[in-house]
N, CA, C, O and the ligand as a Tripos MOL2 file, in Angstrom:
@<TRIPOS>MOLECULE
protein
  293   291    74     0     0
PROTEIN
NO_CHARGES

@<TRIPOS>ATOM
      1 N          59.3260  145.3840  100.5490 N.3       1 MET1
      2 CA         59.5710  144.7400  101.7640 C.3       1 MET1
      3 C          58.5650  144.0040  102.1420 C.2       1 MET1
      4 O          57.4910  144.5990  102.2160 O.2       1 MET1
      5 N          58.5760  142.6070  102.4720 N.am      2 THR2
      6 CA         57.4460  141.8210  103.0580 C.3       2 THR2
      7 C          57.3330  141.9190  104.4070 C.2       2 THR2
      8 O          58.2450  142.4320  105.0540 O.2       2 THR2
      9 N          56.3160  141.4890  104.9460 N.am      3 GLU3
     10 CA         55.8520  141.7600  106.2960 C.3       3 GLU3
     11 C          56.9090  140.9230  107.2980 C.2       3 GLU3
     12 O          57.1400  141.2310  108.4670 O.2       3 GLU3
     13 N          57.3620  140.0530  106.7370 N.am      4 SER4
     14 CA         58.4380  138.9060  107.7400 C.3       4 SER4
     15 C          59.9230  139.6770  107.8850 C.2       4 SER4
     16 O          60.7520  139.3340  108.7280 O.2       4 SER4
     17 N          60.1300  140.7790  106.9240 N.am      5 GLU5
     18 CA         61.3400  141.5130  107.1430 C.3       5 GLU5
     19 C          61.1730  142.7580  108.0010 C.2       5 GLU5
     20 O          62.1430  143.4460  108.3200 O.2       5 GLU5
     21 N          59.8660  143.0490  108.3870 N.am      6 GLU6
     22 CA         59.8220  144.3370  109.1450 C.3       6 GLU6
     23 C          60.3890  143.9440  110.6970 C.2       6 GLU6
     24 O          60.4320  142.8020  111.1550 O.2       6 GLU6
     25 N          60.7310  144.9470  111.2510 N.am      7 LYS7
     26 CA         61.3120  144.8490  112.7000 C.3       7 LYS7
     27 C          59.9100  144.8380  113.6590 C.2       7 LYS7
     28 O          58.9970  145.6420  113.4690 O.2       7 LYS7
     29 N          59.8860  143.8970  114.6200 N.am      8 ASN8
     30 CA         58.9100  143.9580  115.4450 C.3       8 ASN8
     31 C          59.4650  144.0690  116.9450 C.2       8 ASN8
     32 O          60.1010  143.1930  117.5300 O.2       8 ASN8
     33 N          59.1520  145.1340  117.3720 N.am      9 ALA9
     34 CA         59.7410  145.5480  118.8640 C.3       9 ALA9
     35 C          59.2590  144.3630  119.8040 C.2       9 ALA9
     36 O          58.1800  143.7760  119.7200 O.2       9 ALA9
     37 N          60.1430  144.1610  120.5940 N.am     10 ARG10
     38 CA         59.9880  142.9930  121.6640 C.3      10 ARG10
     39 C          60.3410  143.9020  122.9510 C.2      10 ARG10
     40 O          60.9100  144.9900  122.8670 O.2      10 ARG10
     41 N          59.8830  143.2460  124.2560 N.am     11 ASP11
     42 CA         59.9990  144.0910  125.4170 C.3      11 ASP11
     43 C          61.2350  143.4290  126.0820 C.2      11 ASP11
     44 O          61.0210  142.5100  126.8720 O.2      11 ASP11
     45 N          62.4540  143.7980  125.8420 N.am     12 PHE12
     46 CA         63.5090  143.3810  126.5340 C.3      12 PHE12
     47 C          63.4750  143.2610  128.0440 C.2      12 PHE12
     48 O          63.9400  142.2930  128.6450 O.2      12 PHE12
     49 N          62.7620  144.5460  128.7540 N.am     13 SER13
     50 CA         62.6290  144.6500  130.0700 C.3      13 SER13
     51 C          61.6960  143.5520  130.6990 C.2      13 SER13
     52 O          61.7780  143.3100  131.9030 O.2      13 SER13
     53 N          60.8380  142.9100  129.9130 N.am     14 ALA14
     54 CA         59.9630  141.8440  130.3080 C.3      14 ALA14
     55 C          60.7360  140.5400  130.7630 C.2      14 ALA14
     56 O          60.2070  139.6280  131.3990 O.2      14 ALA14
     57 N          62.0570  140.5730  130.3540 N.am     15 ARG15
     58 CA         62.9010  139.3400  130.6270 C.3      15 ARG15
     59 C          63.2370  139.2850  131.9870 C.2      15 ARG15
     60 O          63.1990  140.3270  132.6410 O.2      15 ARG15
     61 N          63.6380  137.9720  132.6330 N.am     16 PRO16
     62 CA         63.9170  138.0550  134.0610 C.3      16 PRO16
     63 C          65.3720  138.9600  134.1430 C.2      16 PRO16
     64 O          66.0300  139.2590  133.1470 O.2      16 PRO16
     65 N          65.6600  139.2590  135.2880 N.am     17 ALA17
     66 CA         66.7300  140.2880  135.4020 C.3      17 ALA17
     67 C          68.1080  139.5670  135.0290 C.2      17 ALA17
     68 O          69.0040  140.1220  134.3930 O.2      17 ALA17
     69 N          68.1550  138.2920  135.4970 N.am     18 LYS18
     70 CA         69.2490  137.2200  135.4270 C.3      18 LYS18
     71 C          69.5720  137.3310  133.7530 C.2      18 LYS18
     72 O          70.6820  137.5760  133.2800 O.2      18 LYS18
     73 N          68.5340  137.1290  133.1110 N.am     19 GLU19
     74 CA         68.7520  136.8590  131.7270 C.3      19 GLU19
     75 C          68.9300  138.2130  130.9540 C.2      19 GLU19
     76 O          69.5070  138.1240  129.8700 O.2      19 GLU19
     77 N          68.5570  139.3270  131.3190 N.am     20 GLN20
     78 CA         68.7710  140.5060  130.8480 C.3      20 GLN20
     79 C          70.4270  140.7860  131.1030 C.2      20 GLN20
     80 O          71.1550  141.1710  130.1890 O.2      20 GLN20
     81 N          70.8560  140.5620  132.3270 N.am     21 GLN21
     82 CA         72.1860  140.5650  132.7280 C.3      21 GLN21
     83 C          73.1020  139.9140  131.8350 C.2      21 GLN21
     84 O          74.1090  140.4790  131.4080 O.2      21 GLN21
     85 N          72.7380  138.6020  131.5100 N.am     22 GLU22
     86 CA         73.5990  137.6750  130.5090 C.3      22 GLU22
     87 C          73.4760  138.2700  129.1810 C.2      22 GLU22
     88 O          74.5390  138.1580  128.5700 O.2      22 GLU22
     89 N          72.6300  138.8200  128.5600 N.am     23 PHE23
     90 CA         72.2670  139.4110  127.3600 C.3      23 PHE23
     91 C          73.3630  140.5910  127.3600 C.2      23 PHE23
     92 O          74.2320  140.7010  126.4950 O.2      23 PHE23
     93 N          73.2180  141.3270  128.2930 N.am     24 ILE24
     94 CA         74.2740  142.6630  128.4230 C.3      24 ILE24
     95 C          75.5450  142.3230  128.3190 C.2      24 ILE24
     96 O          76.2940  142.9600  127.5780 O.2      24 ILE24
     97 N          76.0520  141.0720  129.1800 N.am     25 GLU25
     98 CA         77.3150  141.0170  129.3060 C.3      25 GLU25
     99 C          77.9530  139.8920  128.3100 C.2      25 GLU25
    100 O          79.1700  139.7740  128.1660 O.2      25 GLU25
    101 N          77.0720  139.1500  127.6940 N.am     26 ASN26
    102 CA         77.7560  138.1950  126.8040 C.3      26 ASN26
    103 C          77.5830  138.8150  125.2100 C.2      26 ASN26
    104 O          76.5880  138.4900  124.5610 O.2      26 ASN26
    105 N          78.4210  139.5540  124.7360 N.am     27 THR27
    106 CA         78.4250  140.1990  123.7210 C.3      27 THR27
    107 C          79.5670  140.0070  122.8320 C.2      27 THR27
    108 O          80.6070  139.6520  123.3870 O.2      27 THR27
    109 N          79.5930  140.1940  121.3640 N.am     28 TRP28
    110 CA         80.7290  140.2780  120.5050 C.3      28 TRP28
    111 C          80.4790  141.4960  119.9570 C.2      28 TRP28
    112 O          79.3950  141.8500  119.4940 O.2      28 TRP28
    113 N          81.6450  142.2470  120.0150 N.am     29 CYS29
    114 CA         81.6860  143.5720  119.1800 C.3      29 CYS29
    115 C          82.6030  143.3730  118.1060 C.2      29 CYS29
    116 O          83.7880  143.0990  118.2970 O.2      29 CYS29
    117 N          82.0290  143.5180  116.8640 N.am     30 GLU30
    118 CA         82.7730  143.2710  115.7070 C.3      30 GLU30
    119 C          83.9010  144.5970  115.4570 C.2      30 GLU30
    120 O          84.8900  144.4710  114.7350 O.2      30 GLU30
    121 N          83.6270  145.6070  116.0370 N.am     31 HIS31
    122 CA         84.5190  146.8520  115.9720 C.3      31 HIS31
    123 C          85.7950  146.6920  116.7670 C.2      31 HIS31
    124 O          86.9280  146.9230  116.3430 O.2      31 HIS31
    125 N          85.4380  146.2310  118.0820 N.am     32 CYS32
    126 CA         86.6130  145.9880  119.0030 C.3      32 CYS32
    127 C          87.2530  144.6300  118.7000 C.2      32 CYS32
    128 O          88.4280  144.4180  118.9980 O.2      32 CYS32
    129 N          86.4130  143.6250  118.0570 N.am     33 MET33
    130 CA         86.9950  142.2600  117.6740 C.3      33 MET33
    131 C          87.2210  141.7230  119.2410 C.2      33 MET33
    132 O          88.2010  141.0370  119.5310 O.2      33 MET33
    133 N          86.3850  142.0400  120.0500 N.am     34 LYS34
    134 CA         86.4230  141.4380  121.5080 C.3      34 LYS34
    135 C          84.9910  140.9860  121.8820 C.2      34 LYS34
    136 O          83.9690  141.5910  121.5580 O.2      34 LYS34
    137 N          85.0540  139.7330  122.6760 N.am     35 GLU35
    138 CA         83.8940  139.2200  123.3660 C.3      35 GLU35
    139 C          83.4950  139.7990  124.7200 C.2      35 GLU35
    140 O          84.3760  140.1050  125.5240 O.2      35 GLU35
    141 N          82.3160  139.9460  124.9810 N.am     36 ASN36
    142 CA         82.1070  140.1210  126.3630 C.3      36 ASN36
    143 C          82.4460  141.4750  126.9620 C.2      36 ASN36
    144 O          82.7180  141.5100  128.1620 O.2      36 ASN36
    145 N          82.4570  142.6360  126.2190 N.am     37 LEU37
    146 CA         82.7510  143.8560  126.5900 C.3      37 LEU37
    147 C          81.4790  144.4110  127.2070 C.2      37 LEU37
    148 O          81.4940  145.2970  128.0620 O.2      37 LEU37
    149 N          80.4360  143.8740  126.7550 N.am     38 GLY38
    150 CA         79.0760  144.3040  127.3470 C.3      38 GLY38
    151 C          78.4360  145.3830  126.6050 C.2      38 GLY38
    152 O          79.0650  146.0690  125.7990 O.2      38 GLY38
    153 N          77.1700  145.5510  126.8650 N.am     39 LEU39
    154 CA         76.5660  146.7230  125.9180 C.3      39 LEU39
    155 C          75.6250  147.7700  126.7180 C.2      39 LEU39
    156 O          75.1000  147.4190  127.7740 O.2      39 LEU39
    157 N          75.4760  148.7440  126.3180 N.am     40 THR40
    158 CA         74.2730  149.5500  126.9070 C.3      40 THR40
    159 C          73.1570  149.7430  126.0360 C.2      40 THR40
    160 O          73.1810  149.4120  124.8510 O.2      40 THR40
    161 N          71.9840  150.3810  126.7180 N.am     41 ASP41
    162 CA         70.8290  150.7530  125.8180 C.3      41 ASP41
    163 C          70.3240  149.3870  125.0530 C.2      41 ASP41
    164 O          70.1280  149.4150  123.8380 O.2      41 ASP41
    165 N          70.1420  148.3010  125.7510 N.am     42 PRO42
    166 CA         69.3890  147.0300  124.9000 C.3      42 PRO42
    167 C          68.1580  147.2220  124.3750 C.2      42 PRO42
    168 O          67.3140  147.8560  125.0090 O.2      42 PRO42
    169 N          67.9210  146.7380  123.2430 N.am     43 ASN43
    170 CA         66.7230  147.0620  122.5060 C.3      43 ASN43
    171 C          66.4630  145.7950  121.7320 C.2      43 ASN43
    172 O          67.2090  145.4500  120.8150 O.2      43 ASN43
    173 N          65.2880  145.0270  122.1400 N.am     44 GLU44
    174 CA         64.9710  143.7670  121.5330 C.3      44 GLU44
    175 C          63.9310  143.7480  120.4820 C.2      44 GLU44
    176 O          62.8330  144.2860  120.6220 O.2      44 GLU44
    177 N          64.2860  143.1580  119.5050 N.am     45 TYR45
    178 CA         63.2160  142.9810  118.2200 C.3      45 TYR45
    179 C          63.4490  141.7990  117.5890 C.2      45 TYR45
    180 O          64.4900  141.1440  117.6510 O.2      45 TYR45
    181 N          62.2830  141.4880  116.8710 N.am     46 GLU46
    182 CA         62.0760  140.2190  115.9080 C.3      46 GLU46
    183 C          62.1600  140.7170  114.5930 C.2      46 GLU46
    184 O          61.5120  141.7000  114.2360 O.2      46 GLU46
    185 N          62.9600  140.0620  113.8160 N.am     47 GLN47
    186 CA         62.9580  140.2780  112.3310 C.3      47 GLN47
    187 C          63.2280  138.9350  111.4440 C.2      47 GLN47
    188 O          64.2200  138.2120  111.5380 O.2      47 GLN47
    189 N          62.1540  138.7690  110.5870 N.am     48 GLY48
    190 CA         62.2530  137.7160  109.7830 C.3      48 GLY48
    191 C          62.3840  136.2840  110.4730 C.2      48 GLY48
    192 O          62.9780  135.3130  110.0050 O.2      48 GLY48
    193 N          61.7290  136.3590  111.6400 N.am     49 GLY49
    194 CA         61.5270  135.0280  112.5820 C.3      49 GLY49
    195 C          62.7230  134.9110  113.4760 C.2      49 GLY49
    196 O          62.8970  133.9110  114.1720 O.2      49 GLY49
    197 N          63.5550  135.9350  113.4600 N.am     50 THR50
    198 CA         64.7110  135.7970  114.3590 C.3      50 THR50
    199 C          64.7940  137.0120  115.3890 C.2      50 THR50
    200 O          64.5600  138.1640  115.0250 O.2      50 THR50
    201 N          65.1250  136.6960  116.6360 N.am     51 VAL51
    202 CA         65.1540  137.7130  117.6030 C.3      51 VAL51
    203 C          66.4410  138.3480  117.8260 C.2      51 VAL51
    204 O          67.4160  137.5990  117.8960 O.2      51 VAL51
    205 N          66.6110  139.5860  117.9480 N.am     52 TYR52
    206 CA         67.9350  140.3250  118.0170 C.3      52 TYR52
    207 C          67.7580  141.1140  119.2320 C.2      52 TYR52
    208 O          66.6970  141.6060  119.6140 O.2      52 TYR52
    209 N          68.8720  141.1860  119.7930 N.am     53 ILE53
    210 CA         69.0630  142.2530  120.9130 C.3      53 ILE53
    211 C          70.1580  143.1440  120.5580 C.2      53 ILE53
    212 O          71.3210  142.7460  120.4890 O.2      53 ILE53
    213 N          69.7860  144.4030  120.3210 N.am     54 GLU54
    214 CA         70.8040  145.5850  119.7760 C.3      54 GLU54
    215 C          71.2170  146.5280  120.9390 C.2      54 GLU54
    216 O          70.4080  147.1080  121.6630 O.2      54 GLU54
    217 N          72.3720  146.6030  121.0230 N.am     55 GLY55
    218 CA         72.7370  147.6980  122.2270 C.3      55 GLY55
    219 C          74.2400  148.4660  121.5550 C.2      55 GLY55
    220 O          74.7160  148.2500  120.4400 O.2      55 GLY55
    221 N          74.7170  149.3040  122.5050 N.am     56 LYS56
    222 CA         75.9560  149.8620  122.0430 C.3      56 LYS56
    223 C          77.0150  149.4390  122.9730 C.2      56 LYS56
    224 O          76.8320  149.3340  124.1860 O.2      56 LYS56
    225 N          78.4010  149.1400  122.2280 N.am     57 CYS57
    226 CA         79.2300  148.5810  123.0530 C.3      57 CYS57
    227 C          79.8420  149.4580  124.1460 C.2      57 CYS57
    228 O          79.9940  150.6610  123.9360 O.2      57 CYS57
    229 N          80.1460  148.9790  125.1380 N.am     58 ARG58
    230 CA         80.4990  149.7890  126.3420 C.3      58 ARG58
    231 C          81.9210  150.4880  126.1140 C.2      58 ARG58
    232 O          82.2770  151.4460  126.8010 O.2      58 ARG58
    233 N          82.7160  149.9280  125.0850 N.am     59 GLN59
    234 CA         84.0880  150.2570  125.0420 C.3      59 GLN59
    235 C          84.2150  151.1680  123.6870 C.2      59 GLN59
    236 O          85.1080  152.0130  123.6240 O.2      59 GLN59
    237 N          83.3190  150.9790  122.6260 N.am     60 CYS60
    238 CA         83.6240  151.8940  121.4060 C.3      60 CYS60
    239 C          82.2110  152.6910  121.1800 C.2      60 CYS60
    240 O          82.2060  153.7020  120.4770 O.2      60 CYS60
    241 N          80.9440  152.1810  121.8310 N.am     61 SER61
    242 CA         79.8850  152.7930  121.4080 C.3      61 SER61
    243 C          79.3370  152.5070  120.1530 C.2      61 SER61
    244 O          78.3480  153.1530  119.8070 O.2      61 SER61
    245 N          79.8660  151.5390  119.3060 N.am     62 ASN62
    246 CA         79.3640  151.3040  118.1440 C.3      62 ASN62
    247 C          78.1770  150.1740  118.5240 C.2      62 ASN62
    248 O          78.1090  149.6520  119.6370 O.2      62 ASN62
    249 N          77.2000  149.8650  117.3560 N.am     63 ILE63
    250 CA         76.1080  149.2930  117.4800 C.3      63 ILE63
    251 C          76.5600  147.7490  117.7720 C.2      63 ILE63
    252 O          77.4740  147.3650  117.0420 O.2      63 ILE63
    253 N          76.0460  146.7590  118.7650 N.am     64 VAL64
    254 CA         76.5110  145.6780  118.8790 C.3      64 VAL64
    255 C          75.0060  144.8570  118.6890 C.2      64 VAL64
    256 O          73.9590  145.3050  119.1560 O.2      64 VAL64
    257 N          75.0800  143.8370  118.0750 N.am     65 LEU65
    258 CA         73.8460  143.0530  117.5660 C.3      65 LEU65
    259 C          74.1460  141.5530  118.1690 C.2      65 LEU65
    260 O          75.2080  140.9630  117.9780 O.2      65 LEU65
    261 N          73.2290  141.1190  118.7980 N.am     66 THR66
    262 CA         73.0880  139.6020  119.2840 C.3      66 THR66
    263 C          72.2140  139.0190  118.6240 C.2      66 THR66
    264 O          71.1650  139.6570  118.5370 O.2      66 THR66
    265 N          72.2380  137.9000  118.0430 N.am     67 GLU67
    266 CA         71.2580  137.2020  117.4980 C.3      67 GLU67
    267 C          70.8020  136.1200  118.3440 C.2      67 GLU67
    268 O          71.6440  135.4120  118.8970 O.2      67 GLU67
    269 N          69.5470  135.9060  118.5100 N.am     68 LEU68
    270 CA         69.2130  134.7280  119.4040 C.3      68 LEU68
    271 C          68.8210  133.4060  118.7940 C.2      68 LEU68
    272 O          67.8710  133.4960  118.0170 O.2      68 LEU68
    273 N          69.2390  132.4030  118.9320 N.am     69 THR69
    274 CA         68.8420  131.3110  118.3890 C.3      69 THR69
    275 C          67.3690  130.8090  119.1790 C.2      69 THR69
    276 O          66.9790  131.1630  120.2920 O.2      69 THR69
    277 N          66.7660  129.9590  118.3060 N.am     70 GLU70
    278 CA         65.2360  129.6500  118.6940 C.3      70 GLU70
    279 C          65.2310  129.1570  120.1950 C.2      70 GLU70
    280 O          64.2890  129.5920  120.8580 O.2      70 GLU70
    281 N          66.0840  128.3570  120.8190 N.am     71 GLU71
    282 CA         66.1300  127.8280  121.9990 C.3      71 GLU71
    283 C          66.0410  128.8080  123.2180 C.2      71 GLU71
    284 O          65.5860  128.5680  124.3360 O.2      71 GLU71
    285 N          66.6300  130.0700  122.6960 N.am     72 GLU72
    286 CA         66.9720  130.9280  123.6410 C.3      72 GLU72
    287 C          65.8020  131.9830  123.9320 C.2      72 GLU72
    288 O          65.8290  132.8560  124.7990 O.2      72 GLU72
    289 N          64.8790  131.7460  123.1200 N.am     73 PHE73
    290 CA         63.5300  132.7100  123.1810 C.3      73 PHE73
    291 C          62.9500  132.8340  124.4440 C.2      73 PHE73
    292 O          61.9440  133.5280  124.5960 O.2      73 PHE73
    293 ZN         83.3660  147.7580  120.5490 Zn       74 ZN74
@<TRIPOS>BOND
     1     1     2 1
     2     2     3 1
     3     3     4 2
     4     3     5 am
     5     5     6 1
     6     6     7 1
     7     7     8 2
     8     7     9 am
     9     9    10 1
    10    10    11 1
    11    11    12 2
    12    11    13 am
    13    13    14 1
    14    14    15 1
    15    15    16 2
    16    15    17 am
    17    17    18 1
    18    18    19 1
    19    19    20 2
    20    19    21 am
    21    21    22 1
    22    22    23 1
    23    23    24 2
    24    23    25 am
    25    25    26 1
    26    26    27 1
    27    27    28 2
    28    27    29 am
    29    29    30 1
    30    30    31 1
    31    31    32 2
    32    31    33 am
    33    33    34 1
    34    34    35 1
    35    35    36 2
    36    35    37 am
    37    37    38 1
    38    38    39 1
    39    39    40 2
    40    39    41 am
    41    41    42 1
    42    42    43 1
    43    43    44 2
    44    43    45 am
    45    45    46 1
    46    46    47 1
    47    47    48 2
    48    47    49 am
    49    49    50 1
    50    50    51 1
    51    51    52 2
    52    51    53 am
    53    53    54 1
    54    54    55 1
    55    55    56 2
    56    55    57 am
    57    57    58 1
    58    58    59 1
    59    59    60 2
    60    59    61 am
    61    61    62 1
    62    62    63 1
    63    63    64 2
    64    63    65 am
    65    65    66 1
    66    66    67 1
    67    67    68 2
    68    67    69 am
    69    69    70 1
    70    70    71 1
    71    71    72 2
    72    71    73 am
    73    73    74 1
    74    74    75 1
    75    75    76 2
    76    75    77 am
    77    77    78 1
    78    78    79 1
    79    79    80 2
    80    79    81 am
    81    81    82 1
    82    82    83 1
    83    83    84 2
    84    83    85 am
    85    85    86 1
    86    86    87 1
    87    87    88 2
    88    87    89 am
    89    89    90 1
    90    90    91 1
    91    91    92 2
    92    91    93 am
    93    93    94 1
    94    94    95 1
    95    95    96 2
    96    95    97 am
    97    97    98 1
    98    98    99 1
    99    99   100 2
   100    99   101 am
   101   101   102 1
   102   102   103 1
   103   103   104 2
   104   103   105 am
   105   105   106 1
   106   106   107 1
   107   107   108 2
   108   107   109 am
   109   109   110 1
   110   110   111 1
   111   111   112 2
   112   111   113 am
   113   113   114 1
   114   114   115 1
   115   115   116 2
   116   115   117 am
   117   117   118 1
   118   118   119 1
   119   119   120 2
   120   119   121 am
   121   121   122 1
   122   122   123 1
   123   123   124 2
   124   123   125 am
   125   125   126 1
   126   126   127 1
   127   127   128 2
   128   127   129 am
   129   129   130 1
   130   130   131 1
   131   131   132 2
   132   131   133 am
   133   133   134 1
   134   134   135 1
   135   135   136 2
   136   135   137 am
   137   137   138 1
   138   138   139 1
   139   139   140 2
   140   139   141 am
   141   141   142 1
   142   142   143 1
   143   143   144 2
   144   143   145 am
   145   145   146 1
   146   146   147 1
   147   147   148 2
   148   147   149 am
   149   149   150 1
   150   150   151 1
   151   151   152 2
   152   151   153 am
   153   153   154 1
   154   154   155 1
   155   155   156 2
   156   155   157 am
   157   157   158 1
   158   158   159 1
   159   159   160 2
   160   159   161 am
   161   161   162 1
   162   162   163 1
   163   163   164 2
   164   163   165 am
   165   165   166 1
   166   166   167 1
   167   167   168 2
   168   167   169 am
   169   169   170 1
   170   170   171 1
   171   171   172 2
   172   171   173 am
   173   173   174 1
   174   174   175 1
   175   175   176 2
   176   175   177 am
   177   177   178 1
   178   178   179 1
   179   179   180 2
   180   179   181 am
   181   181   182 1
   182   182   183 1
   183   183   184 2
   184   183   185 am
   185   185   186 1
   186   186   187 1
   187   187   188 2
   188   187   189 am
   189   189   190 1
   190   190   191 1
   191   191   192 2
   192   191   193 am
   193   193   194 1
   194   194   195 1
   195   195   196 2
   196   195   197 am
   197   197   198 1
   198   198   199 1
   199   199   200 2
   200   199   201 am
   201   201   202 1
   202   202   203 1
   203   203   204 2
   204   203   205 am
   205   205   206 1
   206   206   207 1
   207   207   208 2
   208   207   209 am
   209   209   210 1
   210   210   211 1
   211   211   212 2
   212   211   213 am
   213   213   214 1
   214   214   215 1
   215   215   216 2
   216   215   217 am
   217   217   218 1
   218   218   219 1
   219   219   220 2
   220   219   221 am
   221   221   222 1
   222   222   223 1
   223   223   224 2
   224   223   225 am
   225   225   226 1
   226   226   227 1
   227   227   228 2
   228   227   229 am
   229   229   230 1
   230   230   231 1
   231   231   232 2
   232   231   233 am
   233   233   234 1
   234   234   235 1
   235   235   236 2
   236   235   237 am
   237   237   238 1
   238   238   239 1
   239   239   240 2
   240   239   241 am
   241   241   242 1
   242   242   243 1
   243   243   244 2
   244   243   245 am
   245   245   246 1
   246   246   247 1
   247   247   248 2
   248   247   249 am
   249   249   250 1
   250   250   251 1
   251   251   252 2
   252   251   253 am
   253   253   254 1
   254   254   255 1
   255   255   256 2
   256   255   257 am
   257   257   258 1
   258   258   259 1
   259   259   260 2
   260   259   261 am
   261   261   262 1
   262   262   263 1
   263   263   264 2
   264   263   265 am
   265   265   266 1
   266   266   267 1
   267   267   268 2
   268   267   269 am
   269   269   270 1
   270   270   271 1
   271   271   272 2
   272   271   273 am
   273   273   274 1
   274   274   275 1
   275   275   276 2
   276   275   277 am
   277   277   278 1
   278   278   279 1
   279   279   280 2
   280   279   281 am
   281   281   282 1
   282   282   283 1
   283   283   284 2
   284   283   285 am
   285   285   286 1
   286   286   287 1
   287   287   288 2
   288   287   289 am
   289   289   290 1
   290   290   291 1
   291   291   292 2
@<TRIPOS>SUBSTRUCTURE
     1 MET1         2 RESIDUE 1 A MET
     2 THR2         6 RESIDUE 1 A THR
     3 GLU3        10 RESIDUE 1 A GLU
     4 SER4        14 RESIDUE 1 A SER
     5 GLU5        18 RESIDUE 1 A GLU
     6 GLU6        22 RESIDUE 1 A GLU
     7 LYS7        26 RESIDUE 1 A LYS
     8 ASN8        30 RESIDUE 1 A ASN
     9 ALA9        34 RESIDUE 1 A ALA
    10 ARG10       38 RESIDUE 1 A ARG
    11 ASP11       42 RESIDUE 1 A ASP
    12 PHE12       46 RESIDUE 1 A PHE
    13 SER13       50 RESIDUE 1 A SER
    14 ALA14       54 RESIDUE 1 A ALA
    15 ARG15       58 RESIDUE 1 A ARG
    16 PRO16       62 RESIDUE 1 A PRO
    17 ALA17       66 RESIDUE 1 A ALA
    18 LYS18       70 RESIDUE 1 A LYS
    19 GLU19       74 RESIDUE 1 A GLU
    20 GLN20       78 RESIDUE 1 A GLN
    21 GLN21       82 RESIDUE 1 A GLN
    22 GLU22       86 RESIDUE 1 A GLU
    23 PHE23       90 RESIDUE 1 A PHE
    24 ILE24       94 RESIDUE 1 A ILE
    25 GLU25       98 RESIDUE 1 A GLU
    26 ASN26      102 RESIDUE 1 A ASN
    27 THR27      106 RESIDUE 1 A THR
    28 TRP28      110 RESIDUE 1 A TRP
    29 CYS29      114 RESIDUE 1 A CYS
    30 GLU30      118 RESIDUE 1 A GLU
    31 HIS31      122 RESIDUE 1 A HIS
    32 CYS32      126 RESIDUE 1 A CYS
    33 MET33      130 RESIDUE 1 A MET
    34 LYS34      134 RESIDUE 1 A LYS
    35 GLU35      138 RESIDUE 1 A GLU
    36 ASN36      142 RESIDUE 1 A ASN
    37 LEU37      146 RESIDUE 1 A LEU
    38 GLY38      150 RESIDUE 1 A GLY
    39 LEU39      154 RESIDUE 1 A LEU
    40 THR40      158 RESIDUE 1 A THR
    41 ASP41      162 RESIDUE 1 A ASP
    42 PRO42      166 RESIDUE 1 A PRO
    43 ASN43      170 RESIDUE 1 A ASN
    44 GLU44      174 RESIDUE 1 A GLU
    45 TYR45      178 RESIDUE 1 A TYR
    46 GLU46      182 RESIDUE 1 A GLU
    47 GLN47      186 RESIDUE 1 A GLN
    48 GLY48      190 RESIDUE 1 A GLY
    49 GLY49      194 RESIDUE 1 A GLY
    50 THR50      198 RESIDUE 1 A THR
    51 VAL51      202 RESIDUE 1 A VAL
    52 TYR52      206 RESIDUE 1 A TYR
    53 ILE53      210 RESIDUE 1 A ILE
    54 GLU54      214 RESIDUE 1 A GLU
    55 GLY55      218 RESIDUE 1 A GLY
    56 LYS56      222 RESIDUE 1 A LYS
    57 CYS57      226 RESIDUE 1 A CYS
    58 ARG58      230 RESIDUE 1 A ARG
    59 GLN59      234 RESIDUE 1 A GLN
    60 CYS60      238 RESIDUE 1 A CYS
    61 SER61      242 RESIDUE 1 A SER
    62 ASN62      246 RESIDUE 1 A ASN
    63 ILE63      250 RESIDUE 1 A ILE
    64 VAL64      254 RESIDUE 1 A VAL
    65 LEU65      258 RESIDUE 1 A LEU
    66 THR66      262 RESIDUE 1 A THR
    67 GLU67      266 RESIDUE 1 A GLU
    68 LEU68      270 RESIDUE 1 A LEU
    69 THR69      274 RESIDUE 1 A THR
    70 GLU70      278 RESIDUE 1 A GLU
    71 GLU71      282 RESIDUE 1 A GLU
    72 GLU72      286 RESIDUE 1 A GLU
    73 PHE73      290 RESIDUE 1 A PHE
    74 ZN74       293 GROUP 0 **** ****
């Protein structure tokens, strides 16, 4: 494993409340095959130069992963 593939924890709670709310609500669950179901327990990290927000689907409790594009950092 190279360094760039390691997960680097980021502070999701450091984001403005409005932004946190958007990330929590604007989700895509591949288990439910539905968008914007929302997530719980958000956890933000960076891996290989990409930032992800991981949480649990409010409907099925499976992991929901949101990939952030660079403009959204
Ligand atoms: Zn789901």
